[in-house]
C-alpha positions in Angstrom: 292.2 -9.5 97.0 289.1 -10.3 99.0 287.2 -7.4 97.4 287.9 -8.7 93.9 286.8 -12.2 94.7 283.7 -10.9 96.4 282.7 -8.6 93.5 283.3 -11.4 91.0 281.2 -13.8 93.1 278.3 -11.3 93.4 278.6 -10.6 89.7 278.5 -14.2 88.8 275.5 -15.0 91.0 273.5 -11.9 89.8 274.4 -12.7 86.2 273.4 -16.4 86.5 270.1 -15.7 88.1 269.0 -12.5 86.3 270.6 -12.9 83.0 273.2 -10.9 81.1 271.0 -7.9 80.5 270.3 -7.3 84.2 274.0 -7.9 85.0 275.0 -5.2 82.5 272.4 -2.9 84.0 273.8 -3.4 87.5 277.4 -3.1 86.4 276.6 0.1 84.4 275.0 1.7 87.4 277.9 0.8 89.6 280.4 2.3 87.2 278.3 5.5 86.8 278.1 6.0 90.6 281.8 5.2 91.3 283.1 7.3 88.4 281.1 10.3 89.3 283.3 13.2 90.4 281.0 14.1 93.3 281.2 10.5 94.6 285.0 10.4 94.2 285.3 13.7 96.2 283.1 12.3 99.0 285.1 9.1 99.2 288.4 10.9 99.1 287.3 13.3 101.9 286.2 10.3 104.0 289.5 8.5 103.4 291.5 11.6 104.4 289.4 12.0 107.6 289.9 8.4 108.5 293.7 8.6 107.8 294.0 11.7 109.9 292.2 10.0 112.8 294.4 6.9 112.7 297.7 8.6 111.8 300.5 8.3 114.4 301.9 11.6 113.1 301.2 14.7 115.2 298.6 17.2 113.9 300.3 20.1 112.1 299.5 23.8 111.9 300.3 25.8 108.8 302.8 28.6 109.7 303.5 30.2 106.3 303.5 29.5 102.6 306.9 29.8 100.9 305.5 29.6 97.4 302.5 27.9 95.7 303.9 24.4 96.3 305.8 24.7 99.6 304.3 25.3 103.1 306.0 25.4 106.5 304.2 23.3 109.1 304.6 23.0 112.9 303.2 20.3 115.2 300.4 21.3 117.5 301.2 21.5 121.1 297.7 20.6 122.2 295.4 18.8 119.7 292.3 19.9 121.7 293.1 23.6 121.2 292.4 23.4 117.5 289.1 21.7 117.9 287.7 24.3 120.2 
C-alpha cells in the first residue's frame, strides 16, 4: 500500500512540475526497465536469495529426480558443509 501511495505521489509531483510529456517519458522508461526479461530475472534471483537466507526451513540437498516434475530432497546435516 505504501509503495502505491509513494509512486503516485512521485508521479504527481513530477507531472505537475515538468509537465505531462516529461511524466510520460519517465513512466515509459520505468515500464521499459521493469518489463525487461533480464531485469525480471535479476530481481527474481535476488528475491530467491533473500528468501533462502531468511527462511526458517532447513537447507535441502537433491537426492534424486523421480521424473521431470518430482525430486526427492533431504535436509542438510551441516549447512556449512555445502558452502565449502
